[in-house]
N, C-alpha and C positions, 0 to 999 in steps of 0.2 A: 144520195148516191156519193161514194168516197171517192169516185175516180177524179174529180175536180182536184184533189191535192197532188200535183204532179210535178215534173221537172221534165223538161223536152231532154230527149236524148238525140244525137245526130240521126239523119236520116238514113235506114238500113234497106230500103229499096232493092231488092236486086242483090242483096247481101245475106250471108248466112249470119243470123243474129247471136250465134255463139253462146247458146243457153247455159251451156255446161260450165263456163267459166264466170267468176265473179267480174261485174262489169268494174271500171276504174272508179277509186272512191271508196269500195265497199268497205275497207278497213278503216276510213275516216269519219265513219257515223259513230253517234252515242249508243245506237242499238245494235251494234254488233254487225252492220251491213243489212239489216233487214229492208230498211226503206230502201235502199237501194235496188234491192231485188222487186221490190213492191212498185217503185217508179218504172222499171224496166217492164214489168208484167202490163202496167197500165198502158205505156207506150206501145206495146204489142196487141194489146186489146184494142186499139184506136186503129191498129192496121189490120184488123180481124185476124190476126195470127193468135187464136185462142188457145189451141194447143201448148205453143211455145209460153204463152202468157202462164198457164195452169204451172207449168215447170218452174217458172220464176216465183210464183205464189208458193210454191211447194219448198223452193228453196228459202225461201222469207220464212215459212213456219217452222223449218229445221231449226232456224235462228231464235225465232219467237213464236212456240207455239200455241199461245194463247191470244195473240194478235186479232180482235174482232175486224180491224181493218183489212188483215190479209184474209181471212175467212171469208167474209163478206165478198171482197173482190174475186176470190177464188169461184165463189159459188156464183156470181154473176157471171164468170167467163164460161162457166160450165153450162149456164142455161141458153 
């Protein structure tokens, strides 16, 4: 399971996770920001926010469409 590779985001309990905008630091990664979307998606999965997580994984796939990690995590969120 690839979910173990993540960074914690601030607690969003009771707040809108604003899936439509790039998280802070998205432009500072070497992969074009895909890993930031993956980390955000992973944190949303942990909060049982699966639809929002899938949106984040879709954003990551727009940046890196061949990422096995993103495809795997998206599939697990759909299950």
